[in-house]
C-alpha positions in Angstrom: -49.9 31.4 8.0 -51.9 33.8 10.1 -51.3 37.6 9.9 -51.4 37.6 13.7 -47.9 36.2 14.0 -45.5 38.8 15.0 -42.3 38.6 13.1 -39.4 36.5 14.0 -35.8 37.7 14.0 -33.4 35.8 12.1 -29.8 36.6 13.1 -27.5 35.9 10.2 -24.2 37.0 8.4 -23.9 37.1 4.5 -20.7 35.0 4.7 -21.6 31.5 5.4 -24.5 28.9 4.3 -26.2 28.1 7.5 -28.7 31.2 8.0 -30.2 30.7 4.5 -31.5 27.2 5.7 -33.9 28.9 8.2 -34.8 31.8 5.7 -35.8 29.3 3.0 -38.0 27.4 5.5 -39.4 30.6 6.8 -40.2 31.8 3.3 -41.7 28.5 2.4 -44.3 28.6 5.2 -44.9 32.5 4.6 -43.7 33.3 8.3 -43.0 37.0 8.7 -39.3 37.6 9.9 -36.7 40.3 9.9 -33.0 39.7 9.4 -30.4 41.5 11.4 -26.8 40.9 10.0 -23.7 40.6 12.3 -20.2 41.1 11.6 -17.4 38.4 12.6 -15.3 39.1 15.7 -15.9 40.4 19.3 -17.0 43.9 18.5 -20.4 45.1 20.0 -21.7 44.4 16.4 -19.6 41.0 16.1 -21.1 37.3 16.9 -18.4 37.2 19.5 -19.3 40.4 21.3 -21.3 40.9 24.4 -24.6 41.8 22.6 -24.8 38.6 20.4 -23.6 36.2 23.0 -26.5 37.3 25.1 -28.4 35.7 22.3 -26.0 32.6 21.4 -23.4 31.9 24.0 -21.7 30.1 21.3 -21.2 33.3 19.2 -22.4 31.5 15.9 -25.1 32.3 13.5 -28.0 31.5 12.7 -30.1 32.2 15.7 -33.9 33.1 15.8 -35.8 35.1 18.4 -39.7 34.5 18.4 -41.8 37.1 20.1 -44.7 34.8 19.8 -43.3 32.3 22.3 -40.4 34.0 23.7 -38.4 30.8 22.3 -34.5 31.6 21.4 -33.1 29.1 19.3 -29.5 28.7 17.8 -27.8 26.2 15.7 -29.3 25.7 12.3 -30.9 22.4 13.1 -32.4 23.5 16.3 -33.7 26.3 14.5 -35.2 24.4 11.6 -36.7 21.9 14.0 -38.2 24.6 16.1 -39.9 26.2 13.2 -41.4 23.0 11.8 -42.6 21.8 15.3 -44.2 25.3 15.8 -45.3 26.5 12.6 -45.4 23.6 10.0 -48.8 22.2 11.4 -49.6 20.7 8.1 -46.2 18.9 7.8 -45.5 20.3 4.5 -41.8 20.2 5.0 -41.1 17.2 7.5 -42.8 14.1 8.2 -46.1 14.1 10.3 -47.8 11.8 12.5 -48.8 9.5 9.8 -45.5 9.2 8.4 -43.8 5.9 8.6 -40.6 5.1 11.1 -38.8 5.0 7.9 -39.8 8.3 6.8 -38.8 9.9 10.1 -35.4 8.2 10.0 -34.7 9.1 6.5 -35.3 12.8 7.4 -33.4 12.6 10.5 -30.3 10.8 8.8 -29.9 12.7 5.9 -30.2 16.1 7.9 -27.6 14.5 10.2 -25.4 13.6 7.3 -25.2 17.3 6.4 -24.8 18.7 9.8 -22.1 16.2 11.1 -20.2 15.3 8.0 -20.7 17.2 4.7 -21.1 20.5 6.2 -17.9 20.3 8.6 -15.8 18.5 5.8 -16.5 21.4 3.4 -16.4 24.0 6.1 -12.8 22.6 7.1 -11.9 22.9 3.4 -13.0 26.7 3.2 -11.2 27.2 6.4 -7.8 25.9 5.3 -8.1 27.3 1.8 -8.9 31.1 3.0 -8.3 31.5 6.7 -5.6 29.5 8.2 -2.7 31.5 8.8 -0.3 29.2 7.3 -0.4 27.2 3.9 -1.4 23.5 4.8 -1.4 21.4 1.6 -2.0 18.1 3.6 -5.3 19.5 5.2 -6.5 20.9 1.8 -6.1 17.6 0.4 -7.8 15.7 3.1 -10.8 18.1 3.2 -11.1 18.1 -0.6 -11.2 14.1 -0.7 -13.6 13.8 2.0 -16.0 16.5 0.8 -16.1 15.0 -2.6 -16.8 11.7 -1.0 -19.8 13.1 0.7 -20.8 14.4 -2.7 -20.4 11.0 -4.1 -23.1 9.7 -1.4 -25.3 12.7 -1.9 -25.4 12.0 -5.6 -26.3 8.3 -5.4 -29.1 9.6 -3.1 -30.5 12.3 -5.2 -30.5 10.0 -8.2 -33.2 8.0 -6.8 -35.6 11.1 -7.1 -34.1 11.8 -10.7 -32.5 14.9 -9.1 -35.6 16.5 -7.9 -34.9 16.0 -4.1 -33.0 14.5 -1.6 -35.6 12.4 0.2 -37.5 10.2 -2.3 -41.0 11.5 -1.1 -40.4 14.9 -2.5 -39.0 18.5 -1.5 -38.7 18.8 2.3 -36.6 21.0 4.8 -33.7 18.4 4.2 -33.3 20.2 0.8 -33.3 23.5 2.6 -30.5 22.2 4.8 -28.2 21.0 2.0 -28.9 23.8 -0.6 -26.7 26.7 0.8 -23.7 24.2 1.3 -24.0 22.8 -2.0 -24.6 26.2 -3.7 -21.4 27.3 -2.1 -19.2 24.6 -3.2 -17.1 26.8 -5.6 -15.8 28.9 -2.7 -13.6 25.8 -1.5 -12.3 25.4 -5.2 -14.6 22.4 -5.8 -17.1 21.8 -8.7 -19.8 19.1 -9.4 -18.9 18.0 -12.7 -18.6 14.6 -11.6 -21.9 14.5 -9.9 -24.7 15.1 -12.5 -27.6 14.1 -10.2 -26.4 16.9 -7.7 -26.0 19.3 -10.3 -29.5 18.7 -11.5 -30.9 19.1 -8.0 -29.1 22.3 -7.2 -30.0 24.0 -10.4 -33.8 22.9 -9.6 -34.0 23.8 -6.0 -32.3 27.4 -6.7 -35.1 28.0 -8.9 -37.7 27.6 -6.3 -39.3 30.8 -4.9 -38.7 30.6 -1.5 -34.9 30.1 -2.1 -34.7 33.2 -4.2 -36.7 35.1 -1.8 -34.6 33.9 1.3 -31.4 35.0 -0.4 -32.8 38.3 -1.5 -33.9 38.8 2.1 -30.7 38.0 3.7 -28.9 40.3 1.3 -30.9 43.0 2.2 -31.1 42.4 6.3 -30.5 45.1 8.8 -26.8 45.6 9.4 -26.2 45.7 13.2 -24.0 48.7 14.0 
């Protein structure tokens, strides 16, 4: 990627999986970026505060600001899709114009499965495990079952590539979408022993240089005061 690119700003916090998706893709494409770490809450340095809601009205991370184009994006899928459209000109991590209709659909459907099903189920489990004011065993039971159901679906899919990637064609931005969620499954008290193909996949993806670099960079991000 050209050295003439001004660094993007990735807005993140260290307590959730979604900003890591974007960082993994930026690292893989060698796009320069800086990381700002926000707190929770509505203080001036919080994601619900007035400074951050000028960037994302919904008060959630990730968000990215691109000084090269003036684009501001939020929601992890929108951020990833923007980076792919603007900077992945060789279609290294997503289907290009020559890809088949099925290739495009497969990319979209597995991304959609993560952002509409697996992620929300696992996220709700984390909420009821750690943040709900009152104990709710029924909610924990439901979201545990639904999260494990999602991992059963995912396990069958990654088996097709022998645990190398989610799409059969090889590593893509879909893997970047899924990895931070799968890697944090223990936070909800779950484990992967019944899903050997997912275990193999998450171990392999976690060893990729861009994944390691993304976690290191967010871990050293500039804390907003």
